[in-house]
N, C-alpha and C positions, 0 to 999 in steps of 0.2 A: 691410846687410839680414841678418836672422837667420832663415832659413826653418825651421830645425830646433830652435830654442830653445836653442842651445848657450850663448849668452851668459847667458841666464836660469838655465840649469842650473849654469853656472860660478859665478854670483853666489850661488845657493842653497848650493852646495857650499862656497864661501868662508865664508859666514855660519855654516854648521853647523860648519865646522872651527874658526872663532873661538870659537863657543860651547863646543865640546868642549875646546878649550885652556883656556878660563876654568874649566870644571868640573874639569879635571885639576889646575889651579893651586889651586883651592879645596880639593880633596881633599888635595893635598900640604900645604897650610897647616893644614888640620884635623888631619892626622897629626902635624905638628910640634907643634901646640897640645896634642894629646892626650898626646904624649910628655912635654912640659913639665909638664902638669897631673899626670900620673902621678908624675913625679919630685918635684913639690911635695908630693903626698899621701904619698908614701913618706917624705920628709924629716920631715913633720909627725908621721907615725906613729912614726918612730924617736925623735923628741923627746919625745913623749907617753908612749911605752911605759914602763911601770913607774913613772911619776911621778904617778899619780893617788892622792891621799891618801884614806884612809877618811873623813876629815872632808868631803871634796869630794863624796862620793856622797850622793845623796838618801836620807834615812832610810827612806823607803818601799821603795826598792830593796834596802837592806841588810836590812830586816825580811823582805822577800820571799825573799832569798837564804838567810837563816837558816831560814825556814819550809820551803824546798825541801830544805835539808840534813836537817832533822828528818824530813820526809816520806820521804826516801830511806832513813834509818835504820829507820823504822817499816815501810816496804815490804820491806826486806831481812829484818826479823824475821818479818813475815807470810809471806814466801816460805819461810823456813826452817821455820816452824810448819806450813805447808801441806804441805811435802815430808815432814815427820815424820808428820803425820796420814795422808797418803796411803800411806806405807809401812806404817803400822799397819793401816789399812783394807784394804790389799792383802793383808796377812798373814791377817787375819780372814776375808776372802772366800775366800782360797785354802784355809784350813783347813775352812771350811764346805763348799766344793765337794768337797774330798777326803772329808769325812765323808759327804756325799750319795752320792758314787761308791761308797764302801764299803757303805753301806746298800743301794744299788741292786744291787750285786754280790751281797750276802747274800740279797736277795729273789729274785734271778734263779736262785740255786743251789738 
C-alpha cells in the first residue's frame, strides 16, 4: 500500500532520469558529429583553396568582378576630384569672407 504516492513519484523520477540520459547521449553524439563535419569541411576547404581555375568561374561572375574593379577606380578618381574641388571652393569662400570683413571694417570706421 502506497499512501503517500512514493512509488508513483519514484517511477516518474526514474522515467525522467532515463529521458535526461537519452538527451545527454544525443547531445554528445551531435557534438561528435559536428566535430567530424567541421573536420570534413576544413579538409575540403584546404583541397579546394587556390585550385579554382578562371575557366571554372561563371563568365557572368567574372564580368561582374571586372565591373566592380572599374567602378572602384572611377570612384577613387571621383573622390580625388571632389577633394580638389572642395579645397578650391573652400579657398574661394575664405577669400570672399575675408573681403567682406575688410569691407565691413572699412564701412564701420
